[in-house]
C-alpha positions, -999 to 999 in steps of 0.1 A, spaced: 0 0 0 11 35 -9 -2 60 17 -3 97 8 -11 121 36 -25 154 25 -36 186 42 -73 184 35 -100 170 12 -93 196 -15 -56 186 -17 -68 149 -16 -91 155 -45 -63 170 -65 -38 142 -56 -64 116 -67 -70 136 -100 -33 136 -107 -31 98 -103 -62 94 -126 -46 117 -152 -14 97 -151 -34 65 -155 -53 79 -185 -20 90 -201 -9 54 -197 -40 40 -214 -67 37 -188 -101 35 -204 -124 24 -175 -129 42 -142 -147 27 -112 -165 55 -95 -179 61 -60 -205 83 -44 -209 101 -11 -192 133 1 -156 119 -1 -150 119 -39 -167 152 -45 -134 172 -45 -120 147 -69 -149 152 -93 -146 189 -89 -109 186 -101 -120 164 -130 -147 190 -140 -122 219 -137 -96 200 -159 -93 200 -197 -95 162 -197 -120 146 -221 -138 115 -208 -161 111 -238 -142 80 -250 -141 64 -216 -164 41 -196 -174 45 -159 -187 18 -136 -202 28 -103 -199 9 -71 -234 8 -59 -270 21 -58 -298 21 -33 -326 -5 -38 -360 10 -45 -351 45 -56 -360 56 -92 -330 68 -112 -343 104 -111 -348 104 -73 -327 133 -59 -310 108 -35 -303 81 -60 -267 75 -70 -277 78 -107 -287 114 -99 -257 120 -77 -233 111 -105 -252 133 -130 -252 163 -106 -216 159 -95 -198 147 -127 -216 134 -157 -236 165 -167 -203 184 -169 -180 156 -180 -199 129 -199 -185 94 -205 -191 73 -236 -207 47 -213 -217 52 -176 -230 22 -157 -247 24 -123 -265 -6 -107 -302 -9 -114 -316 -7 -78 -351 -4 -91 -351 -37 -111 -379 -62 -107 -354 -88 -98 -324 -74 -79 -305 -107 -80 -307 -108 -118 -296 -72 -119 -266 -79 -98 -256 -108 -121 -260 -85 -151 -238 -59 -135 -211 -84 -127 -211 -92 -164 -207 -56 -173 -176 -55 -150 -162 -86 -167 -167 -70 -201 -151 -37 -191 -122 -44 -167 -117 -15 -144 -84 3 -148 -87 26 -117 -112 20 -89 -121 49 -66 -132 40 -31 -143 58 0 -145 40 34 -171 38 60 -165 43 97 -169 6 102 -144 -2 74 -169 -9 47 -161 -4 10 -190 0 -14 -218 -13 7 -199 -43 18 -205 -42 55 -184 -60 82 -188 -98 78 -190 -96 40 -175 -123 19 -140 -111 9 -144 -128 -25 -180 -119 -31 -193 -105 -63 -221 -79 -71 -250 -86 -48 -280 -72 -28 -270 -61 7 -289 -51 38 -275 -19 52 -264 -18 88 -278 7 113 -244 26 114 -245 30 76 -282 41 77 -273 66 105 -244 80 84 -266 84 53 -297 99 69 -283 134 66 -290 132 29 -327 124 35 -356 144 50 -363 116 75 -344 86 87 -373 63 76 -367 75 40 -332 60 40 -333 27 19 -325 -4 39 -310 -23 10 -286 -16 -18 -270 -33 -48 -232 -32 -46 -201 -45 -62 -188 -72 -40 -153 -71 -25 -142 -96 -51 -155 -74 -78 -136 -44 -64 -104 -63 -61 -105 -70 -99 -96 -33 -104 -61 -30 -118 -54 1 -96 -73 12 -65 -75 46 -50 -91 49 -15 -99 83 -2 -106 92 34 -109 125 53 -118 133 88 -111 120 123 -142 98 122 -124 77 96 -92 73 117 -101 40 133 -111 24 100 -79 36 83 -57 23 111 -75 -11 109 -72 -11 71 -35 -4 70 -22 -19 102 -47 -45 113 -51 -81 101 -70 -89 69 -104 -98 82 -141 -96 71 -147 -76 102 -129 -47 84 -137 -52 47 -112 -26 35 -84 -46 51 -85 -69 21 -68 -41 1 -36 -52 18 -37 -81 -6 -40 -60 -38 -8 -53 -58 -16 -16 -66 -34 4 -39 -30 40 -30 -46 56 1 -50 93 0 -59 105 35 -59 138 54 -40 143 86 -71 137 107 -78 103 91 -42 94 95 -41 105 132 -42 70 147 -16 54 125 14 42 144 39 42 115 
């Protein structure tokens, strides 16, 4: 693991952008993208750049189950608002959380990943160490699947909704095995509330109890974290 400690999330977004630009210069064609507040500064740097993504493919990590694509809180809409409307890709894939059969939709999404190998996968991390919506206890080799969200994840996400009961209880997510197929992985983390998860990811054992810890087994991982997120590291 290559760990880069930056001043703040703006510097982190710029550092991540520079790695993505270098990857594109070296032939990267498929980006794995994430949602939530963490990658926003990266997307802002992408929008502000003169890079053209119109010949590239994006594949998103996850989507809530039960929200229409145009729901303001759907990840389809998040990506349009925060990146795609300003920087369109040739093909942009987000899981179909509103499918009649979620299991079939998950299998179809895994096929999309197989047909479009991800060159650079962007990740955030939850306070409990989850990546995507792969909560503690997830299969470290699992593929795209329907997941039940934990109370801690619901609690973390309720700020985006009018009421806690509006937060979906299920999502469709790339599995950890799906994520590990990415040729290069960039994990971004900012803030003191991520410090325990970052310490466990970098310095703890590889365990399903901390899903992100499996990144220790990937050959090409960069963590871009601010000083607060790095505050509990011993090294």
